[in-house]
C-alpha positions in Angstrom: 16.2 10.7 -2.5 17.0 7.3 -0.9 20.7 7.0 -0.5 23.1 4.5 1.2 26.5 5.8 2.5 29.0 3.1 1.8 32.4 4.6 2.7 33.9 7.6 4.3 35.8 10.2 2.2 38.8 11.9 3.7 38.7 15.7 4.1 39.7 17.6 1.1 39.3 14.6 -1.4 37.5 15.1 -4.6 34.3 13.3 -5.3 32.3 12.9 -8.4 28.6 12.4 -8.6 26.7 10.5 -11.5 23.0 10.4 -12.1 21.6 8.0 -14.8 18.0 7.9 -15.9 16.6 4.5 -15.2 12.9 4.9 -16.3 9.5 5.8 -14.9 7.6 4.9 -11.8 4.1 6.2 -12.5 4.4 9.9 -12.8 8.0 10.0 -11.5 11.2 9.9 -13.2 13.8 7.6 -11.6 17.5 8.1 -11.5 20.1 5.9 -10.2 22.8 7.9 -8.4 26.3 7.3 -7.3 29.2 9.1 -5.7 32.9 8.1 -5.9 36.1 9.5 -4.4 39.6 8.4 -5.7 39.4 5.1 -3.9 36.0 4.1 -5.1 32.2 4.3 -4.4 31.2 6.2 -1.3 27.5 6.5 -1.8 24.7 5.0 -4.0 21.0 5.6 -4.2 17.8 6.3 -6.1 16.4 9.9 -6.9 12.7 10.2 -8.0 11.4 13.4 -9.4 8.2 14.6 -11.0 7.7 17.2 -13.6 5.8 20.2 -12.3 4.0 23.1 -13.6 5.7 26.2 -12.2 2.6 28.4 -12.0 0.7 25.6 -10.1 3.6 25.3 -7.6 3.8 29.0 -7.0 0.2 29.4 -6.6 0.2 26.6 -3.9 3.0 28.4 -2.3 1.2 31.7 -2.3 -1.9 30.2 -0.6 0.3 29.3 2.5 1.2 33.0 3.2 
């Protein structure tokens, strides 16, 4: 995740986060993300995720034992 913190939020303030799918970058799925508090934006960024095969992931993790 690549994020940019744009403003401070006071302690106890509610925040809301939004992620919107914006397309693909090769094998990765790209999402634009933003976080707002009652006064406006406090963070923006881009999050990239790959779809994985669970069995393959667990097998790789097991090899590291």
